[in-house]
N, C-alpha and C positions, 0 to 999 in steps of 0.2 A: 510788168510790160511799160514800156516805152512808148510815148504818142511816139505817130510816124515825122511830126514836126521836130524831133529831137535830133539837132547836126552832133555829130561826134566828130571829134580829130586826134586820133593815133600820129604820132611822131617814132620815127625810125631811122636807122642809119640811112645814109648818102648808099645804093647798090643792095639794100636789102626791100626797096618797094615791092619786086615783083612778091619775094617771099611770105610779105606780108600781106599780100591782098589775096593768096590763095588761103592763109589762114581766115581773113575775115568769110571768104564766101565757103570754107567747110564748117567753121564751127558758129556762125553767126546765121541763125533762120534772116530771111524776108530781107539782108542785107544787101546794100545796091551803096557802089563806091560813086561817091560826086565828084569829085577828082582828086587828082596826084601833084603836090607841086611843085616847081623845077627849082626853085629855088632854096639855095641851102641856107638855114640858118644855125644858130651856136654855136657847136662847135662841129658841125659837118650831117646834122639831120635832115629829113623834109617830113615836111605833114599829109597824112591821107585823112580825108573827109571823106566821112558815112552815115547814112544812118541805117538802122533797125530796129525786129521791135521784140529784143531778148530781155532778159530783164540785165537790170546794168554788172550786178552779183558774174554776171558770166561774163559779159562786154572784158569786166578786171581777169580773167584769167588771161585773157590772149597775154601769147610770148615774144611776138615778134617785135613786137612796141617797146619801147621807153616808156613815155608815159600815154593816157586817155584823159581827154576831158570835152567839156563839155562846148559846141562852138555858140555863141548868141548873135554875132556880128562880122560880118564880112562887107565892108561898106566904104565906099571912096569920101575924104574927106576936105571940104573947104579950105581952100590956103588961111596962113596970121590966126589971128586969135578967134575969129571966125569957124576954123578949123576944131578949135578947143571949145567954143561954146557948143556947140554942133556935136562933138562927142558925148560933151554933160546933157544933150538933151537924150542922146541916142542909148547912154548908159541908161538914164534916171527912168527910160520909157520901157526898157530892160527890166529893172530892177524895181517895174510896178506891174508886171506883166503877170498872168497865173501862169506862163508856162514856167518861168523864174522860177517862182515858188513847188510848180514840179518838181523842175531838176535840181532842187535844194533836197528835196525827197531820194532822187537818186543816189547826191553826196551822202546822205546820211546812210543808206545802200552798204554804195563800197567800201565807206569807210569806217560803220560801225559810230560815226558822232554818236557818245555821251550827252541823250537830251535830257539828261540832270545841269548841262553847261545854261547854263541863263548867260551868261554873253560872251558866243563866243571873239573869237577871235580870227582876224581877217590881215592877209595882206596884197600889194597889187607889183607886179612884175614886168617893168614895161623894157621892149626894144625898139629900136627904129634904126630902120635902113634906106638910105635916099634923104634928099636933101630936102628939109622945110623947115615954115615961119616960125618955129617954135622947138622948145626942146624936147626930148623925152623925159628928163623929171616933172617937166609942168603937165605936161601929157599923166602922166599914173600919178601923178599930184592931184588934175582932173580929177582921178577915175574913183582915186581913194575918195575925194571930199564928195562927190552927188553918194557913192556907198556909204557913207558917216551917215551923210545927211539922211539918208534911206532908213536909215537902220543905225539907231541912236542908241540900243543896245549892245553892237556892235564894239567891239575896242580892236583898234589898229596893234600886231605886234608882227616884229620879226624872225622871233622865235620858234619853230615849229608850230605854222598858227592852225586852226581849226580849217580855215577854207584860204585857198590863196589863185585868185585872180592871176590872167594875165592879160598883155595887151601890145599888140601887134601892128608898128604903124610901118608901114613901109609902100614906098614911093604913090607917098597918097593916099592909101588904104590903110584900115584900121578895121582889125578883129579882135573881139573880145574872146577871152575863156575861163572857164574854170575847171580848175584841176580835180579828177576823179578820185587824188590818192596825196599821203602825205608825202610820202617818198616817192621813188619814180619805182613803179612795177617792178622793170628790169634788172632792180639789184637782190629781189630773191630773199630779203632778209627779214621778208615779215610777212603773211599771209592777208589779204588786203581785207579776210571779214574775222578777222582777232581784232578787237580794241587795242589801240597804242599802246597801254598803259601794262596787260598783259605780256605783251609781245614784248617789253622793255623788261618785263618781270620775271619773263621765260628767258632773254636772252643773256639774261645776266647768270642763270645760273645752267647755263649751255644746257640746256634742255630747247624739245624745239617749240616755234612759235607760230604751228601751224602749219598746213597740207600745202605741200608743197617748198618747202622752207628751207635752206640749204647755206646760201651763201654769205656768210657769218665771219668766217675766216678771209686772210687779204695775203696775199703773194705777187712778187714784182712780176711784172708780164700776165697775169689772169687776163685771163678773157671777159668782156662784158658777157651776160647769160642769154642776151638777144642774140649777139652773133655767133655765140654756141650752138644756141636754138638752131640758127639759120645754118648752122654745119651740119649739125643734125637731120633734118628735116630734110635736106639735100640727097643727106646719103639714103634716102629710100627708105623711112624704118617697115619691117615687116614682125611676124611671128615668126619665133624661134627658130633666128638669125645668130650669129657671133658677130657680136659688134667691138668692136677696139680702137683705144685710143692710145698710143702707142708712146704719146712723148704728153702728159696727161697733166702736167704741173696739180693746181685744186682739185683737179675732178671733173671740173665746170662741162664739161661736153658729154661725158659720163652724167653726170646728174642731170643735162636734157633730154639727154636718150632715155634713161630711166622713165622720166616723166611723161612719154611716151604709152608708158601702163602694156608692154608687150611683153610678151613670155621671148626667150631666149636666155643667151648671154651675153652680159655686157664688164669688157673687161678694159682695164687703166693702168699706164704703167709710167713707173720714172726715174731717172737714174738718182734724184737727189728724193734724200730720205726724206729733210723735212717738209718736202711737198708730200712724198706719199702720205706723212704720216696725217697731215692733214688734208687730203683726201678721203685716210679713210674715215676720220672724223665728221667729216661734209658726209662722205655715203651715206653714215651711221644716220645721222643726223637725218636728211631727208629721208631714208629709209620708215624712221621713227616717225616723222610726221605724218608718212603715208599709212599709217598704220598698220601695218605688215602685209598692203594690197596690194604692190608691186610685187606681180610676179617671175620678171626675170632675175637671174644668178649673176652674182658680182663677183667681179675682185682689182683688185686693187693691190701692184708688187712694184717693187721696187730693180728694177731693171734698165739695162741701154738698149735703148730706140737700136742703136748699132749691133748689137747680138741678140733678136729676139728667141729665148726660149720655145717658140712653137714650132712645128709641124710644116711643113707644108702646105699653101690651100687649104689649110682646116678654118680663117678667115674669111666670114663676108665681107663685113663694111669697114672702114675706116671715115674717121673722121679727127683731122690733126690738127692743131693752129701749130706750122713752124716755127724752130729758132726766128729770128730776125730783128733789127734794129740796132743799135752800140751794144747796148747792157747783155744782148743775145746775137753775137755775131756769127757768121753761118758762112762757111766759106765752096767753092765748088765742092771739089770731094767730097765734104757730106753730103752734099744736097744728093751725089749721086749714087754715094752709098747707102741712102735712107730711099732713094727712089726702087735700089734694087731690092734694099730689104723687107720694103711695103709687100712688090712684087713679087716676092717669095712665100710670102706668109697667104694673100689676099687668093681665096681661090677664081679661075676661070669666069668672066662675067662678076665678078666681085666688083663692089663701087668705094672709092677712094676719094676722099674732099679733101684738102685739103688748103691751108691759107698761109701766104707766102710773100714777104714785100720783094723777096729775089728774083721777078719773073726773067730777067734775060737767064741769071744762072740757072734757071728750076729746070724753063724750055732747054739747054742743053742737057742735064739731067736729063729729061724723056727721052728727050733723044736718043742719048746713051743708052737706055736702060732697053728702048723697042719694046715696050710690055705691055704700053697702055694709052689708049686713045681717050681725046680731049673729049668729053662730051658737051662742057661750059665751061666756060671762063668770066669774071668777071671784076670789079674792081669795087672795093668799099672804102667807106670812109671810118679811120679807127681811131680818135680822139687826134683826130691832123696827119694820121698817116693814113698812104693807098696803100693798101696790100690787096693783094687776088684772091681771088676765089677761084680754087681747081675743082672739076669735079671730073673724076677719071674712069676709067672703065676696065678691067680687068683686059686682056684679050685672050 
């Protein structure tokens, strides 16, 4: 169990903060959300700070977050070299505290770090925002020197280190973190409870690498699993329903819907045979990793979403990433046709969750169709793009 003083930090894509907070409250006992940052960092993410008493292995199974870290420091810095000296003292105090050694145990639980490693490797990644009297590289070097001085047996490594520290300096304030994973949790390429060497071995042989594993194939335009989870979550999953992604690509949304572990029928389809083949392989890998415990019946088909081979009103929920961008262009007629096709197969009061960058054309398509009510619309940040998420209710 975690001590109440442990502060965790999860990173989420802008626009998914509400869904991430719902997941925290649903899955983590005694969870208290401390703060949700308003500033964006990296390629369009926000930080959610929280505390909880559940085991760290439960925290690392959260599905809306890109990464989870332990936060040790959030404090203001002095200007100039005094700021670097202050940072050095702050980090030195952290590394000498009993709490730090306790959180190292959490890290071992999350990553199954091999206890036989005599010289753990580490690296420090730094970000800086705003004006300061020192460079980002100087701040990173300061922290690295303190770590190396405190733990002389540790070795610095830029390639797949066992420990990854983050230093954020923004507007005169510093934050210091330890990541709980070697890779982003969002990648779904391995189980956080499976040793990395074993994962690599299994992945090379195309076998499962742990429960919940599936995201190994690549395909242009494929959604990040965290966003696919958000779309599936918005569809309000319930037992014994018929769920569909009519343009599934690699099947990421289908996979995330399966991980809700509910009885029912989960369908996916795509016009591209290559995508269908990869999607089938991914779903097979996922079901294998679940050891046959998934109660849902799954089907992946090669079809044209403009001519869905389904009877009227036979689907309860749809979640779909509509084509957008230069590589996947969409026009007004296509959107109107898709909105009407979806309305035909979804039963009255059914739900449709769609991701699209073509807001103006999509609004026209909804108006032309006249069979959907917009329950929710919001913008997310997706690798520099700002698509819209629509939650629709069938009239």
